[in-house]
Structure formats: C-alpha cells, structure tokens
C-alpha positions in Angstrom: 39.9 -3.5 1.2 43.2 -1.7 0.7 42.7 1.8 -0.6 46.3 3.2 -0.7 48.0 3.7 -3.9 51.7 2.7 -4.3 53.8 5.6 -5.5 57.3 4.3 -4.6 58.8 2.7 -7.7 61.3 0.9 -5.4 58.6 -1.1 -3.7 59.6 -4.8 -3.4 56.9 -7.4 -3.5 56.5 -9.4 -0.3 55.0 -12.4 -2.1 54.6 -13.8 -5.6 52.0 -16.6 -6.2 51.2 -18.5 -9.4 48.2 -20.3 -10.7 48.9 -22.6 -13.6 47.3 -25.2 -15.8 47.3 -25.7 -19.6 43.7 -26.9 -19.5 42.5 -23.4 -18.5 42.7 -20.2 -20.5 44.5 -17.3 -19.1 41.2 -15.5 -18.6 39.9 -18.4 -16.5 43.1 -18.4 -14.4 42.8 -14.7 -14.0 39.2 -15.0 -12.7 40.4 -17.4 -10.0 43.3 -15.1 -9.2 40.9 -12.2 -8.9 39.0 -13.9 -6.1 42.3 -14.5 -4.2 43.4 -10.9 -4.8 40.2 -9.5 -3.3 40.5 -11.7 -0.3 44.1 -10.9 0.4 43.6 -7.1 -0.1 41.1 -7.2 2.9 44.0 -8.0 5.2 45.2 -5.0 7.2 48.7 -4.0 6.1 48.4 -5.2 2.6 48.6 -2.2 0.3 47.8 -4.0 -2.9 47.9 -7.2 -5.0 48.6 -7.1 -8.7 47.6 -9.8 -11.2 50.1 -10.3 -14.0 50.0 -12.5 -17.0 46.3 -12.3 -17.9 45.7 -11.5 -21.5 44.6 -7.9 -22.2 42.3 -7.4 -25.1 42.5 -4.8 -27.9 40.2 -3.7 -30.8 41.7 -4.7 -34.1 40.6 -3.0 -37.3 41.5 -4.8 -40.5 41.2 -2.3 -43.3 40.4 -3.2 -46.9 42.8 -1.0 -48.9 40.8 -1.5 -52.1 37.7 -0.3 -50.3 39.5 2.8 -49.2 40.7 3.5 -52.7 37.1 3.0 -54.0 35.7 5.6 -51.7 38.8 7.8 -52.1 39.7 7.8 -48.4 43.3 7.8 -47.3 44.6 5.8 -44.3 45.6 9.1 -42.5 42.1 10.4 -42.9 40.6 7.2 -41.5 42.9 7.3 -38.5 42.1 10.9 -37.8 38.4 10.2 -38.0 38.6 7.3 -35.5 40.6 9.4 -33.0 38.1 12.2 -33.3 35.2 9.9 -32.7 36.6 8.7 -29.4 37.1 12.1 -27.7 35.1 13.5 -24.8 33.8 16.8 -26.1 32.6 19.5 -23.6 29.1 20.7 -24.4 29.0 23.8 -22.2 27.6 24.2 -18.7 24.3 24.6 -16.8 24.0 27.4 -14.2 22.0 26.3 -11.2 21.6 28.7 -8.3 25.1 29.7 -7.3 26.7 26.7 -8.9 27.6 25.6 -12.4 27.4 22.0 -13.8 29.7 21.1 -16.6 28.1 19.1 -19.4 30.1 16.9 -21.8 29.3 14.4 -24.5 30.9 11.1 -23.8 32.4 9.5 -26.9 33.8 6.3 -25.5 32.8 3.3 -27.6 30.7 0.8 -25.7 30.6 -2.0 -28.3 32.0 -3.2 -31.6 28.9 -2.1 -33.4 29.5 1.5 -32.3 32.9 1.4 -34.0 31.5 -0.3 -37.1 28.8 2.3 -37.5 31.2 5.3 -37.6 30.6 7.4 -40.6 33.8 8.0 -42.4 32.7 9.6 -45.6 29.8 10.4 -48.0 29.6 8.2 -51.0 29.9 9.5 -54.5 28.8 6.2 -56.0 25.4 6.0 -54.3 23.2 8.0 -52.0 24.1 7.4 -48.3 27.2 7.4 -46.1 30.2 5.2 -46.0 30.6 3.5 -42.6 33.7 1.9 -41.2 32.2 -1.6 -41.7 32.1 -0.9 -45.4 35.9 -0.8 -45.7 37.1 -2.7 -42.6 36.3 -5.6 -40.2 36.4 -4.9 -36.5 37.2 -7.5 -33.9 38.5 -7.9 -30.4 41.7 -9.9 -30.1 44.0 -10.6 -27.2 47.4 -8.9 -27.1 50.5 -10.9 -27.1 52.8 -8.3 -25.4 53.8 -10.8 -22.7 52.6 -13.9 -20.9 53.9 -16.2 -18.2 54.6 -19.9 -18.2 55.3 -22.0 -15.1 56.6 -25.5 -15.6 55.6 -25.1 -19.2 52.0 -24.3 -18.4 49.8 -21.3 -18.7 50.2 -19.2 -15.6 49.1 -15.9 -14.0 51.0 -14.3 -11.1 49.7 -12.6 -7.9 52.2 -10.1 -6.6 51.5 -8.6 -3.2 52.9 -5.5 -1.5 52.8 -4.5 2.2 52.6 -1.1 3.8 55.9 0.4 5.0 56.7 0.5 8.7 54.7 -2.6 9.5 55.5 -6.0 10.9 55.8 -8.1 7.7 55.9 -11.3 9.7 52.5 -10.8 11.4 50.9 -9.6 8.1 52.4 -12.6 6.4 50.8 -15.0 8.8 47.3 -13.4 8.1 48.0 -13.6 4.4 49.0 -17.2 4.7 45.7 -18.0 6.5 43.7 -16.3 3.7 45.7 -18.1 1.0 45.0 -21.5 2.7 41.3 -20.7 2.8 41.1 -19.6 -0.8 43.0 -22.7 -2.0 40.1 -24.8 -0.9 37.9 -23.1 -3.6 40.2 -23.7 -6.5 39.6 -26.6 -8.8 41.9 -29.5 -7.9 43.6 -29.5 -11.2 44.9 -25.9 -10.9 48.4 -25.9 -9.7 49.1 -23.3 -6.9 52.7 -22.3 -6.3 54.4 -19.9 -3.9 57.3 -18.5 -5.9 58.2 -15.9 -3.2 57.0 -15.4 0.3 59.3 -13.0 2.1 57.5 -12.9 5.5 58.5 -16.5 6.1 62.1 -15.8 5.0 62.3 -12.9 7.4 60.9 -15.0 10.2 63.4 -17.7 9.5 66.3 -15.3 9.3 65.4 -13.8 12.7 65.1 -17.2 14.3 68.4 -18.2 12.8 70.0 -15.0 14.2 68.6 -15.7 17.7 70.0 -19.3 17.6 73.4 -18.1 16.3 73.5 -15.4 18.9 72.8 -17.9 21.7 75.5 -20.2 20.3 78.0 -17.3 20.0 77.3 -16.3 23.6 77.8 -19.9 24.8 81.0 -20.2 22.8 82.4 -16.9 24.1 81.6 -17.9 27.7 83.5 -21.2 27.3 86.5 -19.5 25.7 86.6 -16.7 28.2 86.4 -19.2 31.1 89.3 -21.1 29.6 91.4 -17.9 29.1 90.7 -15.9 32.3 89.8 -16.5 35.9 86.3 -17.8 36.7 85.1 -14.7 38.4 86.2 -12.5 35.6 84.7 -14.9 33.1 81.3 -14.7 34.9 81.4 -10.9 34.7 82.1 -10.9 31.0 79.5 -13.6 30.4 76.8 -11.6 32.2 77.7 -8.5 30.3 76.8 -10.0 26.9 73.1 -11.0 27.5 72.4 -8.0 29.7 73.7 -5.6 27.1 71.9 -7.3 24.2 68.7 -7.4 26.3 69.0 -3.7 27.1 69.6 -2.9 23.4 66.4 -4.8 22.3 64.4 -3.1 25.0 65.7 0.4 24.0 64.9 -0.4 20.3 61.4 -1.3 21.3 60.8 1.8 23.4 62.3 4.1 20.8 60.4 2.4 17.9 63.6 1.4 16.1 62.9 -1.2 13.5 64.4 -4.6 14.0 65.7 -5.5 10.5 68.8 -6.8 8.8 70.8 -3.6 9.4 70.0 -3.6 13.2 70.9 -7.3 13.3 74.2 -6.6 11.6 74.9 -3.8 14.1 74.3 -6.2 17.0 76.7 -8.7 15.6 79.4 -6.1 15.2 78.8 -4.6 18.6 79.0 -8.1 20.1 82.7 -8.4 19.3 83.4 -4.8 20.6 81.5 -5.6 23.8 83.4 -8.8 24.5 86.8 -7.1 23.9 86.0 -4.1 26.2 84.6 -6.4 28.9 87.7 -8.6 28.9 90.1 -5.6 28.9 88.4 -3.8 31.7 87.9 -6.9 33.9 91.6 -7.8 33.5 92.7 -4.3 34.3 90.6 -4.2 37.4 92.0 -7.7 38.4 95.5 -6.3 38.1 94.7 -3.4 40.4 93.1 -5.9 42.8 96.3 -7.9 42.8 98.2 -4.7 43.5 96.2 -4.2 46.7 94.0 -1.1 45.7 90.7 -0.6 47.3 87.6 -1.7 45.3 86.1 1.7 44.8 89.4 3.3 43.9 90.5 0.8 41.4 87.1 0.8 39.7 87.0 4.6 39.5 90.5 4.7 38.0 89.9 2.0 35.4 86.5 3.5 34.4 88.0 7.0 34.0 90.9 5.6 32.0 88.7 3.7 29.6 85.5 5.8 29.2 85.0 8.8 31.4 88.3 10.6 32.0 86.5 13.9 31.5 83.5 13.1 33.6 84.8 11.9 36.9 87.1 13.9 39.1 90.6 12.5 39.8 
C-alpha cells in the first residue's frame, strides 16, 4: 500500500473515476469506492488515491435559548465549556529507570452521550447539576459543504496520483487491470465512469507522434528525391532516421525523460537536420563537380560548416 505523502500542491491527478447512482446514498457509494481505492493503492508507483464527494458528518448542538436563560448561562459560556471539555490535558509524567513517560488525560468525545452528559453549571432551582442535554439536543448530521453529481445522479470521485519520475503508461496499465477486476464486484446498477485517464492519453500521444514522425520522414524523402539527385537524396534520407535513433538511444542511456517537451524538441530539430543535410550534401556535390578529391572536399565543407576551429587547414 502506498505510504508516501503528497506535499507538492502542483500535483496533477493521473486519473479521475466516478461511481454514481441515485438509488444509493453517498455513504454507500463511498464504501464501494473505498474498496477500489485500497486495491489501486497497492499498485507500485501509485502514491495515493483520494475519495471526494462522500458526505462528512458533524455534531450539531441545537440550543434552547429559554433553557439557557432559565439556568442563567450565556451562549459564550456554553461554547467555552464545550471547547474546554474536548482538550487533551497533560497529567504529568512517570519516571521509569532512565526514561520518562508522559501521561495525559484524553478528552476526545467518543459518543453523543458523552457530549450530552457534559456538566455546564450547578442548578440554583434544585439540587444537582445542569447537563448539556437539559438545554440542548445533540445529533450527528451530514455536512452540505459540497457534493458531486454525475449525469444528475449521486456520485463520488476517485482521484489518483502517481509518483514522479515514473513511467505513467506502465503504471496506468496495472491500474487499468485492477480497475477491471474491481468492477466485477460492483452492483450492476452502479454506473462506473472514467472521467480522466491520463496514461492512455499519454500512450496515444506517443503513438501518434511516432506515426507522424514516420510520415514526415517518408514525405521528406519523397520531396528531397524530387528536388536533388538520387545519391544525395539517399544520404539525406538516411541521416534522418539515424539521427533520431541515436537521439533516443542517448536519452535512454542518460536517463532523460521522454515527454512532450522532448517530443517537441525532436520535431524542431528534425527541420534543422533536414536543412543542414541538404546544404552540406549539395555543397559537397558542387566540389565533386569541380573535380576535387573526396577527402579534400569533405574536409573543406565540414570545416566550413561546423569545425573550422577544430580541423587544420
């Protein structure tokens, strides 16, 4: 199970799932979502899955103003008493050998009866104490801060985050497998939707890039063969896939991530590469036509374009 804690506020969710049905309460939907959450968080690379939309509950105290007036208790006094009752109060420490154990009295309420039995005052009307239940009713009610609706039905959302510097496509495939397994355990009338699933979008974008790259190379080869001589066209055409292949191998060896920025860089460099390859091959062809020796014309053209300070004249 994922144990890391997200601290980057700029984290972008990799997937958003929804469970919806008006025949189920939000608590019921959240219980099904919890099972899916626990299964997905066991996948390596998943840093956490949040459940959004389930109703949170709060303790509501409805105070009888006339009762407060009868016992001469102000609202401010009542609020202060309630806050004081729910504090963790240190009770000292116990020395044991060379160590010390701190002791505190927990004051967290465990039930509504604990809250109702809070003594808020001594009564002047009769012998005894005034408890909160004498002047107020205590209940648990759901909050209405926010909730989600999907296709006009009750819905809860599962929002998942992946670890940084990981292959989102591979993790997404494992998450997809877990989701398909968990969907079998859902009631058939609960509607399951994938609102966002970024790993598949990333995989699709990479595949589209590869297809577009191959199409671009093919189109460039055809245009170059039409515009220049066949031998020069073959040289330029070979330079494209070889350079791209070397770039990908270098990125892999240097652990450079392959993402949208690197894809954009390859696209930009593709145009520069074609331009330089055509210019150099044409310049060498001119020197061939002028009758220069192969080694001499190559050295001169290479020094002129790229290495005039590296090679001797």
